[in-house]
C-alpha positions in Angstrom: 150.0 15.9 121.6 151.4 19.4 121.3 149.4 22.4 120.2 150.1 21.7 116.5 149.1 18.1 116.7 152.3 16.9 115.2 153.4 13.3 115.8 150.4 12.5 117.9 150.2 8.9 118.9 147.5 7.0 120.8 148.6 3.4 121.3 148.1 0.8 124.0 151.6 -0.7 124.1 154.4 1.3 122.5 156.7 -1.7 122.0 154.9 -4.7 123.5 157.2 -7.5 122.3 154.4 -10.0 122.2 156.1 -12.4 119.8 154.6 -15.9 120.0 152.0 -15.0 122.6 148.2 -15.1 122.4 146.0 -12.0 122.9 142.6 -13.2 124.1 139.4 -11.3 124.9 140.8 -7.8 124.8 138.6 -4.8 124.5 140.3 -1.5 123.5 137.9 1.2 122.5 139.5 4.4 121.3 137.9 7.8 120.9 140.3 10.3 119.5 140.4 13.7 117.8 143.5 14.6 115.7 144.4 17.9 114.2 147.6 18.5 112.2 150.0 16.2 110.4 150.6 12.5 110.7 147.7 11.8 113.0 147.5 8.1 113.8 145.2 6.0 115.9 146.1 2.4 116.3 145.2 0.2 119.2 148.3 -1.9 118.8 151.3 -0.1 117.2 152.2 2.6 114.7 155.9 2.9 114.6 156.7 -0.5 116.2 160.1 -1.0 117.7 160.3 -4.6 116.9 156.5 -4.5 116.5 153.7 -5.9 118.5 151.5 -8.8 117.6 154.1 -10.4 115.2 153.3 -14.0 114.2 150.9 -14.3 117.1 147.2 -15.3 117.3 144.5 -12.7 118.1 141.1 -14.2 119.0 137.9 -12.6 120.1 139.2 -9.1 119.8 136.8 -6.2 120.1 138.4 -2.8 119.0 135.8 -0.2 118.2 137.4 3.1 116.9 135.7 6.4 116.6 138.0 9.0 115.1 138.0 12.4 113.5 141.0 13.4 111.4 141.9 16.7 110.0 145.1 17.3 108.0 147.4 15.2 105.9 148.0 11.5 105.9 145.2 10.6 108.2 145.0 6.9 108.7 142.9 4.7 110.9 143.9 1.0 111.1 143.0 -1.2 114.0 146.3 -3.1 113.7 149.2 -1.3 112.0 150.2 1.2 109.3 153.9 1.7 109.2 155.2 -1.9 108.9 158.7 -1.6 110.2 158.7 -5.1 111.5 154.9 -4.8 111.0 152.2 -5.8 113.4 149.7 -8.5 112.5 152.1 -9.9 109.8 151.2 -13.5 109.0 148.9 -13.4 112.0 145.6 -15.3 112.3 142.6 -13.2 113.2 139.4 -15.1 114.0 136.1 -14.0 115.2 137.1 -10.3 115.3 134.6 -7.6 115.5 136.1 -4.2 114.6 133.5 -1.5 113.7 135.0 1.7 112.5 133.2 5.1 112.3 135.5 7.6 110.8 135.6 11.1 109.3 138.5 12.0 107.1 139.5 15.4 105.8 142.6 16.0 103.8 144.9 13.9 101.6 145.5 10.2 101.4 142.7 9.2 103.8 142.7 5.4 104.3 140.5 3.2 106.4 141.6 -0.4 106.6 140.1 -3.0 108.9 143.2 -5.1 109.2 146.4 -4.0 107.5 148.2 -3.2 104.3 150.0 -6.5 104.5 148.7 -9.9 103.6 146.5 -11.5 106.2 144.1 -14.4 106.8 140.7 -13.7 108.1 137.8 -16.1 108.7 134.3 -15.4 110.0 135.0 -11.7 110.4 132.2 -9.1 110.6 133.5 -5.6 109.9 130.9 -2.9 109.1 132.4 0.4 108.0 130.6 3.7 107.8 132.9 6.3 106.4 132.9 9.8 105.0 135.9 10.8 102.9 136.8 14.3 101.6 139.9 15.0 99.6 142.2 13.0 97.4 142.8 9.3 97.0 140.1 8.2 99.5 140.1 4.5 99.8 137.9 2.1 101.8 139.1 -1.4 101.8 137.6 -4.0 104.1 140.7 -6.1 104.3 143.8 -4.8 102.6 145.5 -3.5 99.5 147.5 -6.7 99.2 146.5 -10.2 98.4 144.4 -11.9 101.1 142.1 -14.9 101.6 138.6 -14.4 102.9 135.9 -16.9 103.6 132.4 -16.5 105.0 132.9 -12.8 105.4 129.9 -10.3 105.8 131.1 -6.8 105.0 128.4 -4.2 104.5 129.8 -0.8 103.5 128.0 2.5 103.4 130.3 5.2 102.1 130.2 8.7 100.7 133.2 9.9 98.6 134.0 13.4 97.5 137.1 14.2 95.5 139.4 12.3 93.1 140.1 8.7 92.7 137.5 7.4 95.1 137.5 3.7 95.3 135.4 1.3 97.3 136.6 -2.3 97.1 135.1 -4.9 99.4 138.3 -7.0 99.6 141.3 -5.5 97.9 142.7 -3.9 94.8 144.9 -6.9 94.2 144.1 -10.4 93.3 142.2 -12.3 96.0 140.2 -15.4 96.6 136.7 -15.2 98.0 134.0 -17.8 98.7 130.5 -17.5 100.1 130.8 -13.8 100.6 127.8 -11.5 101.0 128.7 -7.9 100.4 126.0 -5.3 100.0 127.3 -1.9 99.0 125.5 1.5 99.1 127.8 4.2 97.7 127.6 7.7 96.5 130.5 9.0 94.3 131.2 12.5 93.2 134.3 13.5 91.2 136.6 11.7 88.9 137.5 8.1 88.4 134.8 6.8 90.8 134.9 3.1 91.0 132.7 0.6 92.9 134.1 -2.9 92.7 132.6 -5.7 94.7 136.0 -7.5 94.8 138.8 -5.7 93.1 140.0 -3.7 90.2 142.3 -6.4 89.1 141.9 -10.1 88.1 140.8 -12.4 90.9 140.4 -16.0 91.5 136.8 -17.2 91.3 133.9 -16.1 93.3 131.6 -18.9 94.6 128.1 -18.5 95.9 128.4 -14.7 96.3 125.5 -12.3 96.7 126.4 -8.8 95.8 123.6 -6.2 95.6 124.9 -2.8 94.6 123.0 0.5 94.9 125.2 3.3 93.6 124.9 6.9 92.5 127.7 8.3 90.3 128.5 11.9 89.6 130.3 13.3 86.6 133.2 11.5 84.9 132.6 8.2 86.7 133.5 4.8 85.6 
């Protein structure tokens, strides 16, 4: 990383070419500090040259990430962000534990446990403790695209300051969820604060779900 923090990357394999292979019992803790523009922290790939983890199976993966971001377009995704031949596309992630503790300052801060592409996840425990400051802060446990989730426990404790703060347990697109327990404790300050257990769009039924919500809303909240 240069003195201005531009184009800083921290990634395990730059172009790992792991098509069709299985990644078992991998532990990849990352502790990073980013200052500047386009700061990314991804244990797998960010700008994948023919991507890593494409159409492969990842089991028993532990990838804790502790990151501090300052600047613009700060993103923290354990798998991928810029899907040029994306990573974890159509992959099967089972029994994955990926705790994320993040602080975001700036614009377009996003914290996604898996990816912004469709995925399948079963028996995943993904606690997220996040603080967001700025615009368009979003905390989505799975993705902003359709996904399928069963037997998922996803506690979220979040503080949002700014505009268009959204906390969605699963996604902002239609999804299917069964037997999900999703307690949410949230504090919202600003405009268009939304706390949705599932999504802000129509969804396919929720079965046997327990969804306690303790929320504090500041001015002009929905």
